N, C-alpha and C positions, 0 to 999 in steps of 0.2 A: 505495498500500499503505501509506504516510505518512498518508495521508488520508482514504481510505474504508477500510482494514482488507481490502482484496481480499489473496486468496491469492497466493503468488507463482504458484501452478501456474495460477490464472486470467489473471493478468497475464500471464504468458508466451505467455497463449492468444490472446494480443488481436491482433485485427487492423487496418487501417486504416481498414477499415468502421466501426468501432467508435466510431469519430470522426465527430462530426456538429456541422456550423455551424447555429445558433439566433440568434432575434433577440438573446435575451440574451447569448450568446457560445458557446462549443464545448463541447459534452457529450458524455462518455462513457457507454459501455452496459459496465457493470460486472454488472447484474442484468437486474429485466426492464424497470424503465425507466430513460431516460437519466440521468445526472446531470451538473448544470452544475459547470464547471471553475474556479477561481479563475485570475485573467488570471495569475499568474506559473507556475502548472501549466500552463495553457489556451497558453502559447507552448511550454514544453518538449515537450506531448503533440504540439501540431499540427506544430509542427517535425519531430517523429521520425515521425510520419503523412506527411505528405508525402516525406520520404526514402524510406519504405518503400512506396510510390505510383509513385515512380521507379526504386526497387529495381530493377534488369536482370531482362529473364526468365529462367525459371528453365531448368534442362534440360527434354529431351522427356522424357516419361513424369511429371516429377514434379509436385508440386502447384501451380497457380497462386495459390496465395493471396498475401496482399501482407500479411504478418506485420508486427507493429508494431515486435516484436524476431526479426528475422529470425536463424539459426542461420548457421552456415558452411556446412551443409550445403544445398543450394539447394532450395527448397522447403517448407524444414523451421521451425518456430518454433522460438528458443532454449531448451533444456532448464531446466526450471523450476531445478534443481541447479546449474548453472550459474548462473543467473540471480541465485541467491542467495546466491553463492560472492562474485560482483560487489560486490554489495549490500553485505555484509560487507565488501570490501577498501575499499569507500567508507563505511567505521565505523557503518553503518547494520545494526543487531540485527535480522533478520527477524523473530525470534517475539517480543520486546516491543512490534517498531512493531507487527505485525499485533494484537497484543492490545490497546495502545492507542488505537488510531483507534475502535475499535468503544465502545470506555466513554465515549470524548469524544464521540464522535456523540450514542450514545444517553441522553445531560445532556439532550437538546435534542427531538428528534422522538416520538413515541409507538412503538412495540414494531412494530406492522406496518408503518409506513410506514420504518419502521428494515429491516426485514426483507425489503420490497420492492426498496429502494433497493440493497441490498447482496449481494442472495442469496441472504438466511441463514434456517434454518427459523425460525421464529415463535417456538418454544421457546429457541433460541438467543438471538434478538431480545430476549425477555424477560429472560432473567438477565442478559443486559448491561445495559437498561435497570434492572433492579434494582440492580445493582453502581453504577451510575451516579450513580444518587438521591444527593444529600448528607443526610449526619446532621447534623441541626443541635441534637441535644441538646446536645454539648458546649458549642457555641458558648452557647448558651442560660443552660447551667449556668453560665458562665465571668460572662457578663451580670450575672445575677443576683447572683453576688458582688460584682460592683463596686458595685451599685446599693446 
């Protein structure tokens, strides 16, 4: 969430299968295309995925999904609200973190690439890109006064 701006509801539904090993490192599927994770995040997420794959078999009749963040109920993912509350306990403000990540990311790739990577609507990605663009007018005016 902090890195890619994924919604907590999306994170809660991640499965161990959403983590892939690639030549460059591990990738996570948050949208249409897998995204390469930085090494520190990769270690945490792959450890969690390995634990999810080793998670004991579920009760008969329940889902056999290997949730990245399982709940206490066999075969069920963690509740998004519960996951949000846990993040708050660790000092992570879910809403501001969710809004900061896309604006930071939008400064670099074009809006269509951002939309595909994060499963955003193209209009949302365009809006984030416009918000992230730096306005150099103030800087230029200040420099003109120095010259």
